[in-house]
LUMBATI-530784 format. One record per residue: residue number from 1; residue in three letters; chain; x, y, z of N, C-alpha, C in turn. Coordinates in steps of 0.1 Angstrom, whole numbers, always signed. Layout:
<r NUM; "Ala"; "A"; <X; Y; Z>; <X; Y; Z>; <X; Y; Z>>
...
//
This chain:
<r 1; "Met"; "A"; <-649; +972; -17>; <-660; +976; -9>; <-657; +977; +5>>
<r 2; "Lys"; "A"; <-646; +973; +10>; <-642; +974; +24>; <-642; +988; +29>>
<r 3; "Asp"; "A"; <-648; +990; +40>; <-649; +1004; +47>; <-655; +1014; +38>>
<r 4; "Leu"; "A"; <-664; +1010; +29>; <-670; +1020; +20>; <-678; +1031; +27>>
<r 5; "Phe"; "A"; <-684; +1028; +39>; <-691; +1038; +46>; <-684; +1042; +59>>
<r 6; "Ser"; "A"; <-671; +1040; +59>; <-664; +1044; +72>; <-661; +1059; +72>>
<r 7; "Ile"; "A"; <-663; +1064; +85>; <-658; +1078; +87>; <-649; +1077; +100>>
<r 8; "Lys"; "A"; <-643; +1066; +102>; <-635; +1064; +114>; <-623; +1073; +114>>
<r 9; "Asp"; "A"; <-620; +1079; +125>; <-608; +1088; +127>; <-609; +1101; +119>>
<r 10; "Lys"; "A"; <-621; +1104; +113>; <-622; +1117; +106>; <-626; +1128; +117>>
<r 11; "Val"; "A"; <-622; +1140; +114>; <-625; +1151; +123>; <-637; +1159; +117>>
<r 12; "Ala"; "A"; <-647; +1160; +126>; <-660; +1166; +121>; <-664; +1178; +130>>
<r 13; "Leu"; "A"; <-670; +1188; +124>; <-676; +1199; +132>; <-691; +1199; +128>>
<r 14; "Val"; "A"; <-699; +1198; +139>; <-714; +1198; +137>; <-719; +1211; +144>>
<r 15; "Thr"; "A"; <-724; +1221; +136>; <-729; +1233; +142>; <-744; +1230; +146>>
<r 16; "Gly"; "A"; <-748; +1237; +156>; <-761; +1234; +162>; <-762; +1220; +167>>
<r 17; "Gly"; "A"; <-751; +1215; +173>; <-749; +1201; +177>; <-754; +1198; +191>>
<r 18; "Ser"; "A"; <-759; +1208; +198>; <-763; +1205; +212>; <-776; +1199; +214>>
<r 19; "Arg"; "A"; <-784; +1199; +203>; <-798; +1193; +204>; <-803; +1190; +190>>
<r 20; "Gly"; "A"; <-814; +1183; +190>; <-821; +1181; +177>; <-813; +1173; +167>>
<r 21; "Ile"; "A"; <-815; +1176; +154>; <-809; +1169; +144>; <-794; +1170; +145>>
<r 22; "Gly"; "A"; <-788; +1181; +149>; <-774; +1182; +150>; <-768; +1172; +161>>
<r 23; "Glu"; "A"; <-775; +1171; +172>; <-771; +1162; +182>; <-772; +1147; +177>>
<r 24; "Met"; "A"; <-782; +1144; +169>; <-784; +1131; +163>; <-772; +1128; +154>>
<r 25; "Ile"; "A"; <-768; +1137; +146>; <-757; +1135; +136>; <-744; +1133; +144>>
<r 26; "Ala"; "A"; <-742; +1142; +154>; <-730; +1141; +162>; <-729; +1127; +169>>
<r 27; "Ala"; "A"; <-740; +1122; +174>; <-741; +1109; +181>; <-737; +1098; +171>>
<r 28; "Gly"; "A"; <-743; +1099; +159>; <-740; +1089; +149>; <-725; +1089; +145>>
<r 29; "Phe"; "A"; <-720; +1101; +144>; <-705; +1102; +140>; <-697; +1096; +151>>
<r 30; "Leu"; "A"; <-700; +1099; +164>; <-692; +1094; +175>; <-692; +1078; +175>>
<r 31; "Ala"; "A"; <-704; +1073; +173>; <-706; +1059; +173>; <-699; +1052; +161>>
<r 32; "Ser"; "A"; <-696; +1060; +151>; <-688; +1055; +139>; <-673; +1058; +140>>
<r 33; "Gly"; "A"; <-669; +1063; +151>; <-654; +1064; +153>; <-648; +1078; +149>>
<r 34; "Ala"; "A"; <-657; +1088; +146>; <-651; +1101; +143>; <-649; +1109; +155>>
<r 35; "Lys"; "A"; <-640; +1119; +154>; <-638; +1129; +164>; <-647; +1141; +161>>
<r 36; "Val"; "A"; <-655; +1145; +171>; <-666; +1154; +168>; <-665; +1166; +176>>
<r 37; "Tyr"; "A"; <-665; +1178; +170>; <-667; +1191; +177>; <-681; +1195; +174>>
<r 38; "Ile"; "A"; <-688; +1200; +185>; <-701; +1205; +184>; <-701; +1220; +188>>
<r 39; "Ser"; "A"; <-710; +1228; +181>; <-711; +1242; +185>; <-726; +1245; +186>>
<r 40; "Ser"; "A"; <-729; +1254; +195>; <-742; +1260; +197>; <-740; +1273; +204>>
<r 41; "Arg"; "A"; <-751; +1281; +204>; <-750; +1295; +210>; <-749; +1294; +225>>
<r 42; "Lys"; "A"; <-756; +1285; +232>; <-756; +1285; +246>; <-745; +1276; +251>>
<r 43; "Ala"; "A"; <-735; +1282; +258>; <-723; +1274; +262>; <-726; +1263; +272>>
<r 44; "Asp"; "A"; <-735; +1265; +282>; <-738; +1255; +292>; <-744; +1243; +285>>
<r 45; "Val"; "A"; <-753; +1246; +276>; <-760; +1234; +269>; <-751; +1227; +260>>
<r 46; "Cys"; "A"; <-742; +1234; +253>; <-733; +1228; +244>; <-723; +1219; +252>>
<r 47; "Asp"; "A"; <-718; +1224; +263>; <-709; +1217; +272>; <-715; +1204; +277>>
<r 48; "Ala"; "A"; <-727; +1205; +282>; <-734; +1194; +287>; <-737; +1183; +277>>
<r 49; "Thr"; "A"; <-741; +1187; +265>; <-743; +1177; +254>; <-730; +1170; +250>>
<r 50; "Ala"; "A"; <-719; +1178; +249>; <-707; +1171; +246>; <-703; +1161; +256>>
<r 51; "Glu"; "A"; <-704; +1164; +269>; <-701; +1155; +279>; <-710; +1142; +279>>
<r 52; "Arg"; "A"; <-723; +1145; +277>; <-732; +1134; +276>; <-730; +1124; +265>>
<r 53; "Leu"; "A"; <-727; +1130; +253>; <-725; +1122; +241>; <-712; +1114; +242>>
<r 54; "Thr"; "A"; <-701; +1120; +248>; <-689; +1113; +250>; <-691; +1101; +260>>
<r 55; "Asn"; "A"; <-699; +1103; +270>; <-701; +1092; +280>; <-710; +1081; +274>>
<r 56; "Glu"; "A"; <-719; +1085; +265>; <-728; +1075; +259>; <-722; +1068; +247>>
<r 57; "Tyr"; "A"; <-715; +1075; +239>; <-710; +1069; +226>; <-695; +1067; +226>>
<r 58; "Gly"; "A"; <-688; +1072; +236>; <-673; +1070; +236>; <-667; +1080; +226>>
<r 59; "Gly"; "A"; <-654; +1079; +224>; <-647; +1088; +215>; <-645; +1102; +221>>
<r 60; "Glu"; "A"; <-643; +1112; +213>; <-642; +1126; +217>; <-652; +1134; +211>>
<r 61; "Cys"; "A"; <-660; +1141; +220>; <-669; +1151; +216>; <-666; +1164; +223>>
<r 62; "Ile"; "A"; <-662; +1174; +216>; <-656; +1186; +222>; <-666; +1198; +219>>
<r 63; "Ser"; "A"; <-669; +1206; +230>; <-678; +1217; +229>; <-670; +1230; +224>>
<r 64; "Leu"; "A"; <-675; +1236; +214>; <-670; +1249; +210>; <-682; +1259; +208>>
<r 65; "Pro"; "A"; <-687; +1265; +219>; <-699; +1273; +218>; <-696; +1286; +210>>
<r 66; "Ser"; "A"; <-706; +1290; +202>; <-705; +1302; +194>; <-718; +1306; +188>>
<r 67; "Asp"; "A"; <-720; +1319; +186>; <-732; +1324; +179>; <-728; +1326; +164>>
<r 68; "Leu"; "A"; <-733; +1317; +156>; <-730; +1317; +142>; <-738; +1326; +133>>
<r 69; "Ser"; "A"; <-747; +1334; +139>; <-755; +1343; +131>; <-747; +1356; +128>>
<r 70; "Asn"; "A"; <-735; +1358; +133>; <-727; +1370; +131>; <-713; +1366; +128>>
<r 71; "Leu"; "A"; <-706; +1375; +122>; <-692; +1372; +118>; <-682; +1371; +130>>
<r 72; "Glu"; "A"; <-685; +1379; +140>; <-677; +1378; +152>; <-677; +1364; +158>>
<r 73; "Gly"; "A"; <-689; +1358; +159>; <-690; +1344; +164>; <-684; +1334; +155>>
<r 74; "Ile"; "A"; <-685; +1336; +142>; <-679; +1327; +132>; <-664; +1328; +133>>
<r 75; "Asp"; "A"; <-658; +1340; +134>; <-644; +1341; +135>; <-639; +1335; +148>>
<r 76; "Ser"; "A"; <-646; +1336; +159>; <-642; +1330; +172>; <-642; +1315; +171>>
<r 77; "Leu"; "A"; <-652; +1309; +164>; <-653; +1294; +163>; <-641; +1289; +154>>
<r 78; "Val"; "A"; <-639; +1296; +143>; <-628; +1292; +134>; <-615; +1293; +141>>
<r 79; "Ser"; "A"; <-612; +1303; +148>; <-600; +1305; +156>; <-598; +1294; +166>>
<r 80; "Glu"; "A"; <-608; +1291; +173>; <-607; +1280; +183>; <-604; +1267; +177>>
<r 81; "Leu"; "A"; <-611; +1264; +166>; <-609; +1251; +160>; <-596; +1250; +153>>
<r 82; "Ser"; "A"; <-591; +1261; +147>; <-578; +1261; +141>; <-567; +1259; +151>>
<r 83; "Asn"; "A"; <-569; +1264; +163>; <-559; +1262; +174>; <-558; +1247; +179>>
<r 84; "Lys"; "A"; <-569; +1239; +176>; <-570; +1226; +180>; <-567; +1215; +170>>
<r 85; "Glu"; "A"; <-570; +1219; +157>; <-568; +1210; +146>; <-561; +1216; +134>>
<r 86; "Ser"; "A"; <-553; +1207; +127>; <-546; +1212; +115>; <-554; +1210; +103>>
<r 87; "His"; "A"; <-565; +1202; +104>; <-574; +1200; +92>; <-588; +1197; +97>>
<r 88; "Leu"; "A"; <-597; +1197; +88>; <-611; +1194; +90>; <-616; +1185; +79>>
<r 89; "Asp"; "A"; <-621; +1173; +82>; <-626; +1164; +72>; <-641; +1166; +69>>
<r 90; "Ile"; "A"; <-649; +1170; +79>; <-663; +1171; +77>; <-669; +1183; +84>>
<r 91; "Leu"; "A"; <-676; +1191; +76>; <-684; +1202; +82>; <-699; +1200; +80>>
<r 92; "Ile"; "A"; <-706; +1199; +91>; <-721; +1198; +90>; <-726; +1212; +94>>
<r 93; "Asn"; "A"; <-732; +1219; +85>; <-738; +1232; +87>; <-752; +1230; +91>>
<r 94; "Asn"; "A"; <-755; +1228; +104>; <-768; +1225; +109>; <-774; +1236; +117>>
<r 95; "Ala"; "A"; <-766; +1245; +122>; <-772; +1256; +131>; <-782; +1263; +123>>
<r 96; "Gly"; "A"; <-794; +1265; +129>; <-805; +1272; +121>; <-814; +1279; +131>>
<r 97; "Ala"; "A"; <-822; +1288; +125>; <-832; +1295; +133>; <-845; +1296; +126>>
<r 98; "Ala"; "A"; <-856; +1297; +133>; <-869; +1299; +128>; <-876; +1310; +136>>
<r 99; "Trp"; "A"; <-886; +1316; +129>; <-894; +1327; +136>; <-908; +1326; +131>>
<r 100; "Gly"; "A"; <-917; +1323; +140>; <-931; +1322; +136>; <-939; +1335; +139>>
<r 101; "Ala"; "A"; <-947; +1340; +130>; <-956; +1351; +133>; <-966; +1352; +121>>
<r 102; "Pro"; "A"; <-978; +1358; +124>; <-987; +1360; +113>; <-981; +1369; +102>>
<r 103; "Leu"; "A"; <-986; +1367; +90>; <-981; +1374; +78>; <-981; +1390; +81>>
<r 104; "Asp"; "A"; <-992; +1395; +85>; <-994; +1409; +87>; <-985; +1415; +98>>
<r 105; "Glu"; "A"; <-980; +1406; +107>; <-972; +1410; +118>; <-957; +1406; +118>>
<r 106; "Tyr"; "A"; <-953; +1400; +107>; <-940; +1394; +106>; <-929; +1405; +107>>
<r 107; "Pro"; "A"; <-920; +1404; +117>; <-911; +1415; +120>; <-898; +1414; +112>>
<r 108; "Glu"; "A"; <-892; +1425; +109>; <-879; +1426; +102>; <-868; +1419; +110>>
<r 109; "Asn"; "A"; <-868; +1420; +123>; <-857; +1414; +131>; <-858; +1399; +131>>
<r 110; "Gly"; "A"; <-871; +1394; +130>; <-873; +1379; +128>; <-867; +1374; +115>>
<r 111; "Trp"; "A"; <-871; +1382; +104>; <-866; +1378; +91>; <-851; +1378; +90>>
<r 112; "Asp"; "A"; <-845; +1389; +96>; <-830; +1390; +96>; <-823; +1379; +104>>
<r 113; "Lys"; "A"; <-829; +1376; +115>; <-823; +1365; +123>; <-822; +1352; +116>>
<r 114; "Val"; "A"; <-833; +1349; +109>; <-834; +1336; +102>; <-825; +1336; +90>>
<r 115; "Met"; "A"; <-825; +1347; +82>; <-816; +1347; +71>; <-801; +1347; +75>>
<r 116; "Asp"; "A"; <-798; +1355; +85>; <-784; +1356; +89>; <-779; +1343; +94>>
<r 117; "Thr"; "A"; <-787; +1335; +101>; <-782; +1322; +106>; <-782; +1311; +96>>
<r 118; "Asn"; "A"; <-793; +1310; +88>; <-795; +1299; +79>; <-788; +1300; +66>>
<r 119; "Val"; "A"; <-785; +1312; +62>; <-778; +1314; +49>; <-765; +1321; +50>>
<r 120; "Lys"; "A"; <-765; +1333; +55>; <-753; +1341; +57>; <-743; +1334; +65>>
<r 121; "Gly"; "A"; <-747; +1329; +77>; <-738; +1322; +86>; <-732; +1309; +80>>
<r 122; "Val"; "A"; <-740; +1302; +72>; <-734; +1290; +65>; <-724; +1294; +55>>
<r 123; "Phe"; "A"; <-726; +1304; +47>; <-717; +1308; +37>; <-703; +1312; +43>>
<r 124; "Phe"; "A"; <-704; +1321; +53>; <-692; +1327; +58>; <-684; +1317; +67>>
<r 125; "Leu"; "A"; <-691; +1308; +74>; <-684; +1297; +82>; <-677; +1288; +72>>
<r 126; "Thr"; "A"; <-684; +1284; +62>; <-677; +1275; +52>; <-665; +1282; +45>>
<r 127; "Gln"; "A"; <-667; +1295; +42>; <-656; +1303; +36>; <-644; +1303; +45>>
<r 128; "Lys"; "A"; <-646; +1306; +58>; <-635; +1308; +67>; <-629; +1295; +72>>
<r 129; "Leu"; "A"; <-636; +1283; +69>; <-630; +1270; +73>; <-623; +1264; +61>>
<r 130; "Leu"; "A"; <-623; +1270; +49>; <-617; +1264; +37>; <-603; +1260; +39>>
<r 131; "Pro"; "A"; <-594; +1268; +46>; <-581; +1264; +48>; <-580; +1250; +55>>
<r 132; "Leu"; "A"; <-588; +1248; +66>; <-588; +1235; +72>; <-594; +1224; +64>>
<r 133; "Leu"; "A"; <-605; +1227; +56>; <-611; +1217; +47>; <-601; +1213; +36>>
<r 134; "Arg"; "A"; <-594; +1223; +31>; <-584; +1220; +21>; <-573; +1210; +26>>
<r 135; "Glu"; "A"; <-569; +1212; +38>; <-559; +1203; +44>; <-565; +1189; +46>>
<r 136; "Gly"; "A"; <-578; +1188; +47>; <-584; +1175; +50>; <-586; +1167; +37>>
<r 137; "Thr"; "A"; <-582; +1172; +26>; <-584; +1165; +13>; <-573; +1155; +9>>
<r 138; "Lys"; "A"; <-562; +1155; +18>; <-550; +1147; +13>; <-553; +1132; +12>>
<r 139; "Asn"; "A"; <-561; +1127; +20>; <-564; +1112; +20>; <-578; +1109; +13>>
<r 140; "Asp"; "A"; <-587; +1119; +14>; <-601; +1116; +9>; <-607; +1130; +8>>
<r 141; "Pro"; "A"; <-616; +1133; -2>; <-622; +1146; -3>; <-629; +1150; +10>>
<r 142; "Ser"; "A"; <-627; +1162; +15>; <-634; +1168; +26>; <-649; +1169; +22>>
<r 143; "Arg"; "A"; <-657; +1169; +32>; <-672; +1170; +30>; <-678; +1182; +37>>
<r 144; "Val"; "A"; <-687; +1189; +30>; <-696; +1199; +36>; <-710; +1194; +34>>
<r 145; "Val"; "A"; <-718; +1193; +45>; <-732; +1189; +43>; <-740; +1200; +50>>
<r 146; "Asn"; "A"; <-748; +1207; +42>; <-757; +1217; +47>; <-771; +1211; +50>>
<r 147; "Ile"; "A"; <-776; +1214; +62>; <-789; +1209; +66>; <-800; +1219; +63>>
<r 148; "Gly"; "A"; <-807; +1216; +52>; <-818; +1224; +47>; <-831; +1220; +54>>
<r 149; "Ser"; "A"; <-841; +1219; +45>; <-855; +1215; +51>; <-864; +1212; +39>>
<r 150; "Ile"; "A"; <-874; +1203; +41>; <-884; +1202; +31>; <-892; +1214; +29>>
<r 151; "Asp"; "A"; <-892; +1223; +39>; <-899; +1236; +37>; <-892; +1245; +27>>
<r 152; "Gly"; "A"; <-879; +1241; +23>; <-873; +1248; +12>; <-876; +1242; -1>>
<r 153; "Leu"; "A"; <-884; +1231; -1>; <-888; +1224; -14>; <-902; +1225; -17>>
<r 154; "Ser"; "A"; <-910; +1228; -6>; <-925; +1229; -8>; <-930; +1238; +3>>
<r 155; "Ala"; "A"; <-942; +1244; +2>; <-947; +1253; +12>; <-949; +1246; +25>>
<r 156; "Gly"; "A"; <-944; +1253; +36>; <-945; +1247; +49>; <-959; +1249; +55>>
<r 157; "Ala"; "A"; <-962; +1242; +66>; <-975; +1242; +72>; <-977; +1253; +82>>
<r 158; "Phe"; "A"; <-966; +1260; +86>; <-967; +1270; +96>; <-964; +1284; +91>>
<r 159; "Glu"; "A"; <-968; +1294; +98>; <-966; +1308; +95>; <-951; +1312; +99>>
<r 160; "Asn"; "A"; <-942; +1307; +91>; <-928; +1309; +94>; <-922; +1314; +81>>
<r 161; "Tyr"; "A"; <-925; +1327; +78>; <-923; +1331; +64>; <-908; +1333; +59>>
<r 162; "Ala"; "A"; <-899; +1334; +68>; <-885; +1335; +64>; <-878; +1321; +63>>
<r 163; "Tyr"; "A"; <-884; +1312; +70>; <-877; +1299; +72>; <-876; +1291; +58>>
<r 164; "Gly"; "A"; <-887; +1289; +52>; <-887; +1282; +39>; <-878; +1289; +28>>
<r 165; "Pro"; "A"; <-880; +1302; +26>; <-871; +1309; +17>; <-856; +1308; +21>>
<r 166; "Ser"; "A"; <-853; +1308; +34>; <-839; +1307; +38>; <-834; +1293; +34>>
<r 167; "Lys"; "A"; <-842; +1283; +36>; <-837; +1269; +33>; <-836; +1267; +18>>
<r 168; "Ala"; "A"; <-846; +1273; +10>; <-844; +1272; -5>; <-832; +1279; -9>>
<r 169; "Ala"; "A"; <-828; +1290; -3>; <-816; +1297; -6>; <-804; +1288; -2>>
<r 170; "Leu"; "A"; <-805; +1281; +9>; <-794; +1272; +13>; <-792; +1260; +3>>
<r 171; "His"; "A"; <-803; +1255; -2>; <-802; +1244; -12>; <-795; +1249; -24>>
<r 172; "His"; "A"; <-798; +1261; -29>; <-791; +1266; -41>; <-777; +1270; -38>>
<r 173; "Leu"; "A"; <-774; +1276; -26>; <-761; +1278; -22>; <-752; +1266; -22>>
<r 174; "Thr"; "A"; <-758; +1255; -18>; <-752; +1241; -19>; <-747; +1238; -33>>
<r 175; "Arg"; "A"; <-756; +1240; -42>; <-752; +1237; -56>; <-741; +1246; -61>>
<r 176; "Ile"; "A"; <-741; +1259; -57>; <-731; +1269; -62>; <-718; +1265; -56>>
<r 177; "Leu"; "A"; <-717; +1263; -43>; <-705; +1259; -36>; <-699; +1246; -41>>
<r 178; "Ala"; "A"; <-708; +1237; -44>; <-704; +1224; -49>; <-697; +1225; -62>>
<r 179; "Ala"; "A"; <-703; +1233; -71>; <-697; +1235; -84>; <-683; +1240; -84>>
<r 180; "Thr"; "A"; <-680; +1249; -74>; <-667; +1255; -73>; <-657; +1246; -65>>
<r 181; "Leu"; "A"; <-662; +1240; -54>; <-653; +1233; -45>; <-649; +1219; -49>>
<r 182; "Ile"; "A"; <-657; +1213; -58>; <-654; +1200; -63>; <-640; +1200; -70>>
<r 183; "Lys"; "A"; <-637; +1211; -76>; <-624; +1212; -82>; <-612; +1212; -73>>
<r 184; "Glu"; "A"; <-615; +1214; -60>; <-605; +1214; -49>; <-607; +1201; -41>>
<r 185; "Lys"; "A"; <-614; +1192; -46>; <-617; +1179; -38>; <-624; +1181; -25>>
<r 186; "Ile"; "A"; <-633; +1191; -25>; <-642; +1193; -14>; <-656; +1191; -19>>
<r 187; "Ile"; "A"; <-663; +1181; -13>; <-676; +1177; -18>; <-687; +1184; -10>>
<r 188; "Val"; "A"; <-696; +1190; -16>; <-707; +1197; -9>; <-721; +1192; -13>>
<r 189; "Asn"; "A"; <-729; +1188; -3>; <-742; +1183; -5>; <-751; +1189; +6>>
<r 190; "Ala"; "A"; <-764; +1186; +4>; <-774; +1191; +15>; <-784; +1180; +18>>
<r 191; "Ile"; "A"; <-789; +1180; +30>; <-800; +1172; +34>; <-812; +1180; +37>>
<r 192; "Ala"; "A"; <-824; +1176; +33>; <-836; +1183; +36>; <-844; +1175; +45>>
<r 193; "Pro"; "A"; <-843; +1176; +58>; <-851; +1168; +67>; <-866; +1171; +67>>
<r 194; "Gly"; "A"; <-874; +1161; +70>; <-888; +1163; +73>; <-890; +1164; +88>>
<r 195; "Pro"; "A"; <-901; +1158; +93>; <-904; +1158; +107>; <-895; +1149; +116>>
<r 196; "Phe"; "A"; <-888; +1155; +125>; <-880; +1148; +135>; <-884; +1153; +149>>
<r 197; "Pro"; "A"; <-881; +1145; +159>; <-885; +1149; +173>; <-876; +1159; +179>>
<r 198; "Thr"; "A"; <-878; +1171; +175>; <-869; +1182; +178>; <-876; +1194; +185>>
<r 199; "Trp"; "A"; <-869; +1202; +192>; <-874; +1214; +198>; <-882; +1223; +188>>
<r 200; "Met"; "A"; <-875; +1224; +176>; <-881; +1233; +166>; <-895; +1228; +161>>
<r 201; "Leu"; "A"; <-896; +1215; +159>; <-909; +1210; +154>; <-919; +1210; +166>>
<r 202; "Ser"; "A"; <-914; +1208; +178>; <-923; +1208; +189>; <-930; +1222; +191>>
<r 203; "Thr"; "A"; <-922; +1232; +188>; <-928; +1246; +189>; <-938; +1248; +178>>
<r 204; "Gly"; "A"; <-935; +1242; +166>; <-944; +1244; +154>; <-957; +1237; +156>>
<r 205; "Val"; "A"; <-957; +1225; +162>; <-970; +1218; +163>; <-977; +1221; +176>>
<r 206; "Gly"; "A"; <-972; +1230; +184>; <-980; +1234; +196>; <-976; +1228; +209>>
<r 207; "Phe"; "A"; <-964; +1221; +209>; <-960; +1215; +222>; <-951; +1224; +230>>
<r 208; "Gly"; "A"; <-948; +1236; +225>; <-941; +1246; +232>; <-926; +1243; +234>>
<r 209; "Gly"; "A"; <-920; +1235; +226>; <-906; +1232; +227>; <-903; +1219; +235>>
<r 210; "Asp"; "A"; <-914; +1213; +241>; <-912; +1201; +249>; <-910; +1189; +239>>
<r 211; "Ile"; "A"; <-899; +1182; +240>; <-896; +1171; +231>; <-901; +1157; +237>>
<r 212; "Asn"; "A"; <-905; +1157; +250>; <-910; +1145; +256>; <-925; +1144; +254>>
<r 213; "Val"; "A"; <-929; +1143; +242>; <-944; +1143; +239>; <-947; +1131; +231>>
<r 214; "Asp"; "A"; <-959; +1130; +226>; <-964; +1118; +219>; <-960; +1120; +204>>
<r 215; "Trp"; "A"; <-948; +1117; +200>; <-943; +1118; +187>; <-950; +1109; +177>>
<r 216; "Asp"; "A"; <-955; +1097; +183>; <-963; +1088; +174>; <-975; +1095; +168>>
<r 217; "Glu"; "A"; <-981; +1104; +176>; <-993; +1111; +171>; <-989; +1120; +160>>
<r 218; "Val"; "A"; <-978; +1127; +161>; <-973; +1136; +151>; <-970; +1128; +138>>
<r 219; "Gly"; "A"; <-964; +1116; +140>; <-959; +1108; +129>; <-971; +1102; +121>>
<r 220; "Lys"; "A"; <-983; +1102; +126>; <-994; +1097; +119>; <-997; +1105; +106>>
<r 221; "Tyr"; "A"; <-993; +1118; +106>; <-995; +1127; +95>; <-985; +1125; +84>>
<r 222; "Asn"; "A"; <-974; +1117; +87>; <-964; +1115; +77>; <-967; +1103; +69>>
<r 223; "Pro"; "A"; <-964; +1102; +56>; <-967; +1090; +48>; <-961; +1078; +53>>
<r 224; "Ser"; "A"; <-949; +1079; +60>; <-943; +1067; +66>; <-950; +1062; +79>>
<r 225; "Gly"; "A"; <-958; +1071; +84>; <-965; +1068; +97>; <-957; +1070; +109>>
<r 226; "Arg"; "A"; <-946; +1078; +108>; <-937; +1081; +119>; <-929; +1093; +117>>
<r 227; "Val"; "A"; <-923; +1098; +128>; <-912; +1109; +126>; <-899; +1102; +124>>
<r 228; "Gly"; "A"; <-889; +1110; +120>; <-876; +1104; +118>; <-869; +1101; +132>>
<r 229; "Asn"; "A"; <-858; +1094; +131>; <-850; +1091; +143>; <-835; +1093; +140>>
<r 230; "Met"; "A"; <-827; +1091; +150>; <-812; +1093; +149>; <-806; +1085; +138>>
<r 231; "Glu"; "A"; <-810; +1072; +137>; <-804; +1064; +126>; <-807; +1069; +112>>
<r 232; "Asp"; "A"; <-819; +1075; +110>; <-823; +1080; +97>; <-814; +1091; +93>>
<r 233; "Ile"; "A"; <-813; +1101; +101>; <-805; +1113; +97>; <-790; +1111; +98>>
<r 234; "Ala"; "A"; <-786; +1104; +108>; <-771; +1101; +109>; <-767; +1091; +98>>
<r 235; "Gly"; "A"; <-775; +1082; +95>; <-772; +1073; +84>; <-769; +1080; +71>>
<r 236; "Leu"; "A"; <-778; +1089; +67>; <-777; +1097; +55>; <-764; +1106; +56>>
<r 237; "Ala"; "A"; <-762; +1112; +67>; <-750; +1121; +69>; <-737; +1113; +68>>
<r 238; "Ile"; "A"; <-737; +1101; +74>; <-725; +1092; +73>; <-723; +1088; +58>>
<r 239; "Phe"; "A"; <-733; +1085; +51>; <-732; +1082; +37>; <-725; +1094; +29>>
<r 240; "Leu"; "A"; <-730; +1106; +32>; <-725; +1117; +25>; <-711; +1121; +29>>
<r 241; "Cys"; "A"; <-706; +1116; +40>; <-693; +1119; +44>; <-683; +1108; +43>>
<r 242; "Ser"; "A"; <-687; +1097; +36>; <-679; +1085; +35>; <-675; +1084; +20>>
<r 243; "Arg"; "A"; <-666; +1074; +17>; <-662; +1071; +4>; <-673; +1067; -5>>
<r 244; "Ala"; "A"; <-684; +1062; +0>; <-696; +1058; -7>; <-702; +1069; -15>>
<r 245; "Ser"; "A"; <-700; +1082; -11>; <-707; +1093; -18>; <-697; +1101; -26>>
<r 246; "Ser"; "A"; <-685; +1096; -29>; <-675; +1104; -36>; <-679; +1110; -49>>
<r 247; "Tyr"; "A"; <-689; +1104; -56>; <-694; +1109; -69>; <-708; +1116; -68>>
<r 248; "Thr"; "A"; <-712; +1119; -56>; <-724; +1126; -53>; <-721; +1140; -50>>
<r 249; "Val"; "A"; <-725; +1149; -58>; <-720; +1163; -57>; <-732; +1173; -59>>
<r 250; "Gly"; "A"; <-733; +1182; -50>; <-743; +1193; -52>; <-757; +1189; -51>>
<r 251; "Gln"; "A"; <-760; +1178; -44>; <-774; +1173; -43>; <-781; +1177; -30>>
<r 252; "Thr"; "A"; <-794; +1179; -30>; <-802; +1181; -19>; <-811; +1169; -17>>
<r 253; "Ile"; "A"; <-808; +1160; -7>; <-815; +1148; -6>; <-825; +1149; +6>>
<r 254; "Thr"; "A"; <-837; +1145; +3>; <-847; +1146; +14>; <-845; +1134; +24>>
<r 255; "Cys"; "A"; <-849; +1136; +36>; <-849; +1126; +46>; <-862; +1129; +54>>
<r 256; "Asp"; "A"; <-873; +1124; +48>; <-886; +1129; +53>; <-898; +1119; +53>>
<r 257; "Gly"; "A"; <-894; +1106; +51>; <-905; +1096; +52>; <-915; +1097; +41>>
<r 258; "Gly"; "A"; <-911; +1104; +30>; <-920; +1105; +18>; <-929; +1117; +18>>
<r 259; "Ala"; "A"; <-926; +1127; +27>; <-935; +1139; +27>; <-935; +1147; +14>>
<r 260; "Val"; "A"; <-923; +1150; +9>; <-923; +1157; -4>; <-928; +1149; -15>>
<r 261; "Ala"; "A"; <-924; +1137; -16>; <-929; +1128; -27>; <-944; +1127; -27>>
<r 262; "Ser"; "A"; <-950; +1128; -16>; <-965; +1126; -15>; <-973; +1139; -15>>
<r 263; "Ser"; "A"; <-965; +1150; -16>; <-972; +1163; -16>; <-977; +1167; -30>>
//
């Protein structure tokens, strides 16, 4: 049982790691002794988050900005990471997009942006990182964790018509990839988060993206009486990336304070 939940010295990439759930997971990984690369579309924000997380949690947090909604951005990220590392132990596919609009006005470009980022981008980034993930299996199976959503398990509360279907597709993509890659000692699972204090949820509940708001008020509508925190999401991610989860394959695990169970 010694070191059952350890991810010390593992090399991890967290996409969408400059804020929100991705930043929380990156912070938890750094605190647990992993070397962490984070990626996001805005270079200045990504660089600032990497510096701040390194100062706060120690270790190495390296910024690799890229737009993962298109193949050019994916190829650029893979090339940069391959120049820095000979293997990858952990891939957290967290980068995501949402687009809210009334049903009668929902635009094609909004639909395409969400699907390209949340499904297509995850597939092709994972595909192109397979050489590094295969090299990471020599001591312990490499891990891929896709960050889905409870909106992919039940109808969401907001008019965000592409988001839920994109996350449902991601959950099923997780099962398909898991069935193939377990034969190569690469373990794939997914997390379906519920409400967390993030920019995305802030926009959905009418706070305009401001994360410095009364999250206790939002949490009152959750069965647990609160929104999630860094320990909640990072703890589950650490489990899925440690030896403790070596026999857990192709699962989508909720991290939602009981929202889906109570619906």
